Backbone as ProteinMPNN parsed JSONL, in Angstrom:
{"seq_chain_A": "MSTGQAGSTPAGSRPAGAPGRPPGAQNAAAAARARRVKLTVSRVDPWSAMKMSFLISVALGIAGVVMVAVLWMILSGMGVFSEVNRLVGTIISDAQNPFNIMDFVGFGRVLSLSIVIGVIDVILMTALSTLGAFLYNICSALVGGLQLTLTDD", "coords_chain_A": {"N_chain_A": [[0.706, -0.986, -0.144], [0.306, 2.292, -0.879], [1.062, 5.402, 0.683], [-0.471, 7.403, -0.166], [-2.947, 6.394, -0.787], [-6.655, 6.11, -0.738], [-7.525, 5.515, 2.456], [-5.581, 4.075, 3.697], [-2.882, 3.592, 5.747], [-0.369, 5.322, 7.525], [2.718, 3.894, 8.246], [3.324, 2.103, 10.92], [1.227, 3.368, 12.414], [-2.007, 2.789, 13.837], [-4.899, 0.85, 12.797], [-8.409, 2.727, 12.361], [-10.706, 1.069, 12.996], [-9.847, -0.809, 15.172], [-8.797, 0.859, 17.877], [-5.982, 0.568, 20.217], [-5.275, -1.766, 19.717], [-2.851, -3.87, 18.314], [-1.875, -4.583, 14.641], [-1.692, -7.594, 14.322], [-3.029, -8.836, 16.623], [-5.625, -9.392, 16.387], [-6.182, -11.653, 15.498], [-5.451, -13.35, 17.453], [-7.546, -12.291, 19.292], [-9.163, -13.66, 18.016], [-8.751, -16.075, 18.362], [-8.64, -16.549, 20.935], [-11.511, -15.667, 21.801], [-13.084, -18.265, 21.757], [-12.203, -19.9, 23.147], [-12.337, -22.779, 25.58], [-13.045, -23.9, 28.689], [-12.502, -26.057, 31.601], [-14.138, -26.506, 34.139], [-14.367, -27.78, 37.727], [-16.824, -28.052, 39.87], [-16.191, -28.623, 42.899], [-17.226, -27.902, 45.692], [-19.798, -26.657, 47.657], [-21.017, -24.021, 49.263], [-22.822, -24.352, 52.41], [-23.497, -22.484, 53.759], [-24.274, -20.116, 52.011], [-25.452, -21.387, 50.403], [-27.993, -21.321, 51.509], [-28.573, -18.723, 52.164], [-29.541, -18.153, 49.47], [-31.338, -19.973, 48.617], [-33.203, -18.956, 50.84], [-33.908, -16.491, 50.073], [-35.042, -16.871, 47.327], [-37.164, -18.537, 48.274], [-38.904, -16.83, 49.628], [-39.15, -14.756, 48.04], [-41.006, -16.514, 46.317], [-42.942, -17.168, 47.982], [-44.205, -14.754, 48.305], [-45.142, -14.441, 45.993], [-46.841, -16.281, 45.408], [-48.886, -15.991, 47.644], [-49.633, -13.435, 46.775], [-50.649, -14.539, 44.183], [-52.636, -16.107, 44.875], [-54.851, -14.376, 46.102], [-55.392, -12.519, 43.806], [-56.733, -14.34, 42.277], [-58.608, -15.373, 44.168], [-60.183, -12.87, 43.457], [-60.688, -12.632, 41.124], [-62.364, -14.63, 40.518], [-64.566, -14.407, 42.617], [-65.12, -11.641, 41.201], [-66.479, -12.868, 38.88], [-68.388, -14.106, 39.756], [-68.791, -16.622, 40.892], [-68.764, -17.799, 43.465], [-71.328, -16.566, 44.467], [-72.813, -18.37, 42.46], [-72.706, -21.253, 43.639], [-73.553, -20.726, 46.103], [-75.924, -20.37, 45.417], [-76.669, -22.772, 44.093], [-76.005, -24.85, 45.623], [-77.989, -24.361, 47.804], [-79.893, -24.669, 46.788], [-80.018, -27.304, 46.719], [-79.797, -28.241, 49.289], [-81.548, -26.67, 50.816], [-82.67, -25.69, 53.547], [-83.983, -23.778, 55.59], [-83.743, -23.059, 57.858], [-80.857, -23.143, 58.316], [-79.123, -21.593, 56.375], [-76.784, -22.055, 53.721], [-73.52, -20.924, 53.46], [-71.14, -20.332, 51.427], [-69.157, -18.484, 51.64], [-68.128, -18.821, 54.469], [-66.66, -20.872, 54.664], [-64.74, -20.157, 52.434], [-64.127, -17.185, 52.481], [-62.415, -14.57, 51.738], [-60.298, -13.46, 53.759], [-59.858, -15.843, 54.824], [-58.798, -17.483, 53.358], [-56.779, -16.332, 52.573], [-54.994, -15.93, 54.74], [-54.741, -18.901, 55.158], [-53.034, -19.426, 52.586], [-50.702, -17.691, 53.312], [-50.019, -18.827, 55.865], [-48.964, -21.372, 54.037], [-46.905, -20.395, 52.611], [-45.279, -19.53, 54.362], [-44.428, -22.048, 55.598], [-43.652, -23.307, 53.682], [-41.446, -21.405, 52.678], [-39.465, -22.16, 55.143], [-39.414, -25.224, 54.889], [-37.905, -25.323, 51.918], [-36.065, -23.629, 52.399], [-34.051, -25.143, 54.165], [-34.208, -27.686, 53.123], [-32.59, -27.103, 50.426], [-30.337, -26.284, 52.367], [-29.506, -28.769, 53.154], [-29.287, -30.183, 50.671], [-26.874, -29.023, 49.963], [-24.864, -30.005, 51.916], [-25.162, -32.511, 51.2], [-24.474, -32.64, 48.568], [-21.646, -31.767, 48.984], [-20.849, -33.75, 50.418], [-20.855, -36.373, 48.533], [-19.395, -35.28, 46.338], [-16.862, -35.313, 47.82], [-16.536, -37.74, 47.298], [-16.685, -38.576, 44.728], [-15.646, -36.622, 43.386], [-16.786, -34.224, 42.434], [-18.528, -32.291, 40.102], [-18.486, -31.866, 36.824], [-17.612, -29.297, 34.548], [-18.172, -27.779, 31.413], [-16.944, -24.793, 30.21], [-17.582, -21.983, 27.543], [-16.12, -19.305, 26.236], [-17.264, -16.944, 24.75]], "CA_chain_A": [[0.132, -0.144, -0.111], [1.04, 3.463, -0.673], [0.806, 6.305, 1.747], [-1.261, 8.366, -0.944], [-4.187, 5.852, -1.4], [-7.384, 6.922, 0.405], [-7.923, 4.475, 3.429], [-4.445, 3.236, 3.986], [-2.562, 4.002, 6.87], [0.728, 5.12, 7.587], [3.449, 3.037, 8.832], [3.422, 2.454, 12.384], [-0.14, 3.951, 13.146], [-3.215, 1.91, 13.868], [-6.355, 1.628, 12.089], [-9.394, 3.511, 12.781], [-11.199, 0.11, 13.574], [-9.024, -1.186, 16.114], [-7.799, 1.234, 18.386], [-5.422, 0.124, 21.088], [-4.794, -3.464, 19.341], [-1.684, -4.077, 17.184], [-2.84, -5.639, 13.698], [-1.672, -9.045, 14.529], [-3.35, -9.238, 17.623], [-7.036, -9.558, 15.942], [-6.035, -13.151, 15.194], [-5.375, -13.678, 18.836], [-8.151, -12.132, 20.129], [-10.511, -14.349, 17.473], [-8.903, -17.774, 18.819], [-9.076, -16.316, 22.528], [-13.228, -15.78, 22.022], [-13.267, -19.344, 21.272], [-11.488, -20.401, 24.286], [-13.118, -23.646, 26.16], [-12.403, -23.946, 30.029], [-13.122, -26.897, 31.987], [-14.052, -26.447, 35.514], [-14.915, -28.848, 38.529], [-17.937, -27.685, 40.979], [-15.983, -29.549, 43.889], [-17.577, -27.818, 46.562], [-21.235, -25.762, 47.636], [-20.914, -23.509, 50.47], [-24.003, -24.448, 52.708], [-24.306, -21.143, 54.092], [-24.333, -19.648, 50.668], [-26.944, -22.267, 49.561], [-29.201, -21.515, 52.677], [-29.118, -17.427, 52.199], [-30.059, -17.858, 48.189], [-32.777, -20.656, 48.98], [-34.206, -18.313, 51.685], [-34.411, -15.285, 49.318], [-36.013, -17.287, 46.309], [-38.242, -18.681, 48.596], [-39.473, -15.969, 50.235], [-40.263, -14.164, 46.761], [-42.232, -17.475, 45.737], [-43.968, -17.307, 48.771], [-44.764, -13.516, 48.304], [-45.973, -14.425, 44.539], [-47.803, -17.367, 46.01], [-50.141, -14.837, 48.036], [-50.453, -12.446, 45.44], [-51.507, -14.651, 43.031], [-54.117, -16.502, 45.55], [-55.787, -13.039, 46.387], [-55.851, -12.229, 42.416], [-57.486, -15.822, 41.912], [-59.712, -15.0, 44.537], [-60.781, -11.727, 43.438], [-61.364, -12.886, 39.857], [-63.613, -15.473, 41.107], [-65.388, -13.342, 43.169], [-65.627, -11.082, 40.261], [-66.935, -13.816, 38.27], [-69.929, -14.405, 40.617], [-68.639, -18.026, 41.301], [-69.234, -17.697, 45.13], [-72.635, -16.652, 44.371], [-73.425, -19.363, 41.67], [-71.877, -21.822, 44.324], [-74.209, -20.723, 47.197], [-77.207, -20.842, 44.893], [-76.33, -24.439, 43.648], [-76.294, -25.738, 47.232], [-79.051, -23.792, 48.777], [-81.338, -25.45, 46.093], [-79.571, -28.967, 46.715], [-79.784, -28.387, 50.813], [-83.116, -25.897, 51.209], [-82.587, -25.531, 54.778], [-84.383, -22.496, 55.989], [-83.179, -22.702, 59.49], [-79.238, -23.195, 58.561], [-78.934, -21.637, 55.105], [-75.347, -22.334, 53.175], [-73.059, -19.775, 52.543], [-69.621, -20.966, 50.83], [-67.925, -17.193, 52.477], [-68.103, -19.059, 55.919], [-65.331, -21.551, 54.239], [-63.756, -19.787, 51.381], [-64.104, -16.357, 52.373], [-61.074, -13.67, 51.62], [-59.561, -13.257, 54.659], [-59.572, -17.216, 55.491], [-57.983, -18.438, 51.978], [-55.595, -15.553, 52.17], [-54.263, -16.574, 55.768], [-54.225, -19.899, 54.5], [-52.149, -19.169, 51.79], [-49.504, -16.912, 54.46], [-49.596, -20.011, 56.35], [-48.499, -22.233, 53.384], [-46.006, -19.538, 52.275], [-44.23, -19.508, 55.562], [-44.06, -23.408, 55.547], [-42.652, -23.498, 52.057], [-39.854, -20.952, 53.16], [-38.916, -22.788, 56.075], [-38.999, -26.426, 53.82], [-37.048, -25.016, 51.122], [-34.332, -23.306, 52.732], [-33.739, -26.456, 54.932], [-34.121, -28.838, 52.08], [-31.43, -26.745, 50.372], [-28.935, -26.468, 52.824], [-29.222, -30.281, 53.382], [-28.621, -30.512, 49.449], [-25.732, -28.641, 49.922], [-24.472, -30.543, 52.587], [-25.206, -33.82, 50.687], [-23.299, -32.53, 47.355], [-20.053, -31.944, 49.306], [-20.1, -35.459, 51.014], [-21.102, -36.876, 47.366], [-18.371, -34.475, 45.888], [-15.585, -35.821, 48.476], [-16.14, -39.21, 46.923], [-16.583, -38.922, 43.256], [-14.847, -35.728, 42.649], [-17.774, -33.123, 41.891], [-19.539, -31.891, 38.914], [-17.509, -31.116, 36.098], [-18.224, -28.12, 33.502], [-17.559, -26.917, 30.389], [-17.664, -23.684, 29.727], [-17.191, -21.275, 26.442], [-15.869, -18.138, 26.414], [-17.762, -16.164, 23.562]], "C_chain_A": [[0.751, 1.518, 0.205], [0.107, 4.444, 0.212], [-0.318, 7.367, 0.817], [-2.629, 7.943, -1.294], [-5.103, 6.218, -0.425], [-7.552, 5.482, 1.487], [-6.663, 3.858, 3.643], [-3.834, 4.072, 5.327], [-1.037, 4.139, 7.044], [1.871, 4.142, 8.607], [3.367, 3.57, 10.176], [2.355, 3.25, 13.534], [-1.356, 2.757, 12.983], [-4.156, 2.302, 13.535], [-7.052, 1.959, 12.88], [-10.143, 2.461, 13.595], [-10.743, -0.454, 14.629], [-8.315, -0.436, 17.001], [-6.958, 0.656, 19.578], [-5.098, -1.335, 20.976], [-3.927, -2.987, 18.166], [-2.919, -4.965, 16.178], [-2.828, -6.966, 13.807], [-2.484, -9.81, 15.833], [-5.057, -9.25, 17.557], [-7.28, -11.05, 15.447], [-5.922, -13.96, 16.293], [-6.828, -13.531, 19.379], [-9.683, -13.309, 19.263], [-10.151, -15.945, 18.377], [-9.176, -17.541, 20.502], [-10.709, -16.394, 22.683], [-13.605, -17.372, 22.085], [-12.935, -20.7, 22.404], [-12.543, -21.516, 24.996], [-12.38, -23.816, 27.449], [-13.41, -24.848, 30.591], [-13.085, -26.745, 33.431], [-14.719, -27.694, 36.501], [-15.681, -28.098, 39.738], [-17.393, -28.634, 42.258], [-16.596, -29.103, 45.279], [-18.83, -26.722, 47.046], [-21.078, -25.357, 48.99], [-22.131, -23.269, 51.217], [-24.8, -23.211, 53.226], [-24.636, -19.963, 52.948], [-25.791, -20.136, 50.101], [-28.212, -21.723, 50.662], [-29.493, -19.957, 52.391], [-29.944, -17.65, 50.781], [-31.228, -18.32, 48.412], [-33.862, -19.718, 49.821], [-34.835, -17.16, 50.932], [-35.4, -15.797, 48.111], [-37.228, -17.909, 47.046], [-39.362, -18.037, 49.278], [-40.548, -15.096, 49.283], [-40.946, -15.139, 46.24], [-43.021, -17.268, 46.606], [-44.978, -15.85, 48.569], [-45.735, -13.652, 47.099], [-46.84, -15.117, 44.494], [-49.101, -16.618, 46.755], [-50.775, -13.941, 47.455], [-51.238, -12.93, 44.591], [-52.777, -15.349, 44.004], [-54.931, -15.549, 45.653], [-56.09, -12.786, 45.193], [-56.917, -13.093, 41.968], [-58.765, -15.562, 42.046], [-60.861, -14.196, 44.338], [-61.807, -11.82, 42.047], [-62.448, -13.916, 39.941], [-64.668, -15.051, 41.516], [-66.111, -12.796, 42.028], [-66.573, -11.517, 39.301], [-68.188, -14.089, 38.515], [-70.068, -16.227, 40.675], [-69.055, -18.439, 42.507], [-70.574, -18.114, 44.961], [-73.858, -17.453, 43.774], [-73.464, -20.862, 42.794], [-73.065, -21.851, 45.194], [-75.54, -20.999, 46.748], [-77.539, -22.28, 44.74], [-76.981, -25.185, 45.156], [-77.178, -25.012, 48.203], [-80.178, -24.483, 48.021], [-81.285, -26.789, 46.544], [-80.164, -29.052, 48.391], [-81.462, -28.059, 51.01], [-83.206, -26.163, 52.69], [-83.024, -24.374, 55.262], [-83.664, -22.154, 57.373], [-81.549, -22.707, 59.422], [-78.797, -23.367, 57.161], [-77.195, -21.529, 54.944], [-75.147, -21.175, 52.924], [-71.577, -20.113, 52.722], [-68.737, -19.441, 51.579], [-67.795, -18.224, 53.663], [-66.878, -19.983, 55.633], [-64.189, -21.216, 53.338], [-63.593, -18.267, 51.701], [-62.651, -15.391, 52.24], [-60.34, -13.676, 52.47], [-59.179, -15.045, 55.383], [-58.377, -17.835, 54.506], [-56.661, -17.616, 51.83], [-54.722, -15.928, 53.521], [-53.641, -17.551, 55.593], [-52.92, -19.953, 53.729], [-50.871, -18.531, 52.5], [-48.707, -18.199, 54.958], [-48.492, -21.058, 55.782], [-47.304, -21.838, 52.881], [-44.843, -19.597, 52.947], [-43.729, -20.984, 55.644], [-43.05, -23.643, 54.737], [-41.206, -22.703, 52.371], [-38.883, -21.67, 53.88], [-38.043, -24.271, 55.122], [-37.689, -26.167, 53.015], [-35.955, -24.577, 51.526], [-33.992, -24.475, 53.703], [-33.737, -27.424, 54.093], [-32.758, -28.378, 50.797], [-30.328, -26.722, 50.505], [-28.888, -27.827, 52.959], [-28.658, -30.777, 51.807], [-27.534, -30.348, 49.626], [-24.839, -29.226, 50.951], [-24.02, -32.075, 52.094], [-24.244, -33.983, 49.409], [-21.884, -32.426, 47.812], [-19.935, -33.071, 49.916], [-20.216, -36.342, 49.233], [-19.578, -36.245, 46.348], [-16.987, -34.94, 46.331], [-15.671, -37.076, 47.869], [-15.665, -39.426, 45.525], [-16.012, -37.574, 42.493], [-15.46, -34.328, 42.118], [-18.127, -33.098, 40.561], [-18.488, -31.281, 37.851], [-18.382, -30.09, 34.79], [-17.557, -27.815, 32.241], [-17.863, -26.177, 29.937], [-17.003, -22.87, 28.534], [-16.928, -19.879, 26.677], [-16.151, -17.269, 25.054], [-17.812, -15.001, 23.027]], "O_chain_A": [[1.421, 1.876, 1.174], [-1.105, 4.368, 0.414], [-0.972, 8.141, 1.516], [-3.422, 8.669, -1.893], [-4.692, 6.62, 0.664], [-7.709, 4.396, 0.93], [-6.883, 2.661, 3.83], [-4.372, 5.082, 5.782], [-0.364, 3.153, 6.745], [1.533, 3.817, 9.745], [3.339, 4.727, 10.595], [2.458, 3.574, 14.717], [-1.449, 1.99, 12.025], [-4.59, 3.449, 13.643], [-6.805, 1.754, 14.069], [-10.319, 2.715, 14.786], [-11.745, -0.689, 15.305], [-7.15, -0.805, 17.147], [-7.784, -0.097, 20.095], [-4.722, -2.024, 21.924], [-4.137, -2.091, 17.349], [-3.974, -5.554, 16.416], [-3.817, -7.608, 13.453], [-2.55, -11.027, 16.006], [-5.71, -9.128, 18.593], [-8.363, -11.508, 15.083], [-6.224, -15.151, 16.234], [-7.351, -14.519, 19.893], [-10.769, -13.602, 19.761], [-10.981, -16.706, 18.873], [-9.853, -18.319, 21.174], [-11.195, -17.092, 23.572], [-14.701, -17.566, 22.612], [-13.268, -21.885, 22.448], [-13.709, -21.122, 24.988], [-11.152, -23.881, 27.399], [-14.625, -24.782, 30.403], [-11.989, -26.853, 33.98], [-15.525, -28.482, 36.005], [-14.964, -27.54, 40.569], [-18.223, -29.452, 42.655], [-16.494, -29.976, 46.141], [-18.558, -25.634, 46.54], [-21.003, -26.208, 49.876], [-22.709, -22.209, 50.975], [-25.998, -22.925, 53.215], [-25.287, -18.965, 53.254], [-26.768, -19.571, 49.609], [-29.385, -21.871, 50.319], [-30.7, -19.722, 52.346], [-31.126, -17.32, 50.878], [-32.202, -17.569, 48.467], [-35.069, -19.699, 49.582], [-36.019, -16.851, 51.063], [-36.461, -15.201, 47.926], [-38.315, -17.822, 46.474], [-40.477, -18.52, 49.476], [-41.741, -14.809, 49.372], [-41.77, -14.671, 45.455], [-44.152, -17.113, 46.147], [-46.206, -15.856, 48.66], [-46.86, -13.154, 47.088], [-47.757, -14.902, 43.701], [-50.24, -16.774, 46.315], [-51.964, -13.624, 47.475], [-52.233, -12.364, 44.14], [-53.92, -14.989, 43.721], [-56.039, -15.856, 45.212], [-57.317, -12.737, 45.112], [-57.895, -12.665, 41.355], [-59.69, -15.467, 41.239], [-62.018, -14.405, 44.703], [-62.953, -11.42, 41.838], [-63.442, -13.786, 39.227], [-65.726, -15.236, 40.914], [-67.257, -13.124, 41.717], [-67.425, -10.741, 38.868], [-69.031, -14.296, 37.642], [-71.086, -16.907, 40.545], [-69.726, -19.467, 42.593], [-71.063, -19.233, 45.115], [-75.054, -17.468, 44.067], [-74.462, -21.558, 42.612], [-73.712, -22.898, 45.167], [-76.303, -21.701, 47.411], [-78.533, -22.838, 45.206], [-78.006, -25.775, 45.496], [-76.991, -25.151, 49.412], [-81.235, -24.815, 48.557], [-82.313, -27.43, 46.759], [-80.966, -29.946, 48.661], [-82.356, -28.867, 51.26], [-84.009, -27.051, 52.974], [-82.02, -23.678, 55.416], [-83.159, -21.093, 57.738], [-80.938, -22.3, 60.411], [-78.339, -24.383, 56.637], [-76.458, -21.05, 55.806], [-75.929, -20.376, 52.409], [-70.945, -20.171, 53.777], [-67.599, -19.625, 52.01], [-66.588, -18.448, 53.572], [-65.974, -19.848, 56.458], [-63.061, -21.711, 53.353], [-62.648, -17.876, 51.016], [-61.741, -15.853, 52.929], [-59.237, -13.985, 52.018], [-58.361, -15.276, 56.274], [-57.367, -18.462, 54.826], [-55.681, -17.996, 51.189], [-53.574, -16.272, 53.241], [-52.416, -17.618, 55.698], [-51.891, -20.455, 54.181], [-49.835, -19.053, 52.088], [-47.557, -18.585, 54.752], [-47.545, -21.529, 56.411], [-46.498, -22.734, 52.632], [-43.708, -19.686, 52.481], [-42.51, -21.107, 55.766], [-41.91, -24.052, 54.958], [-40.101, -23.243, 52.323], [-37.728, -21.849, 53.495], [-36.864, -24.431, 54.805], [-36.604, -26.658, 53.327], [-34.883, -25.022, 51.117], [-32.827, -24.113, 53.871], [-32.987, -28.307, 54.509], [-32.055, -29.276, 50.333], [-29.416, -26.918, 49.701], [-27.704, -28.128, 52.805], [-27.753, -31.606, 51.706], [-26.824, -31.35, 49.535], [-23.71, -28.775, 50.762], [-22.995, -32.684, 52.398], [-23.507, -34.936, 49.156], [-20.982, -32.925, 47.14], [-18.784, -33.502, 49.998], [-19.2, -37.0, 49.012], [-18.875, -37.051, 45.739], [-16.05, -35.003, 45.535], [-14.582, -37.646, 47.937], [-14.715, -40.103, 45.133], [-15.937, -37.47, 41.269], [-14.8, -33.483, 41.513], [-17.933, -34.129, 39.917], [-17.775, -30.31, 38.107], [-19.51, -30.258, 34.328], [-16.343, -27.618, 32.193], [-18.851, -26.22, 29.204], [-15.785, -23.038, 28.46], [-17.702, -19.312, 27.448], [-15.19, -16.958, 24.351], [-18.382, -14.842, 21.948]]}, "name": "protein", "num_of_chains": 1, "seq": "MSTGQAGSTPAGSRPAGAPGRPPGAQNAAAAARARRVKLTVSRVDPWSAMKMSFLISVALGIAGVVMVAVLWMILSGMGVFSEVNRLVGTIISDAQNPFNIMDFVGFGRVLSLSIVIGVIDVILMTALSTLGAFLYNICSALVGGLQLTLTDD"}
């Protein structure tokens, strides 16, 4: 290349497309992008597994309570509970003790039951994942762990 042509660069200068890289480094960068690395997960820290599982189970518990509340409101808005009251009322037809489904599936009762289930879920998921981390560490000591192959793209 001569220095008088358009698009050419003087000797010793870098092209505009690769600031900070010498011209031969582009091939090395392309080879480094396709690098594969083998890693072994030899130990899982039970404390970090417990913290992560606690946070995830709390998020799932809150989502479960919100889901139950929204589902109850949708069913109530569609008139499902009043239809069940009407249907059971025609079947039983007891004037002294009328049937009301809201005694069994009222909003407060359903929501409090979903909160109790969510708290039990948080405790169980946290305990099970911590126990799983301990069991993984024991098995990993016997067989060497879980081997992963990662690529750098």
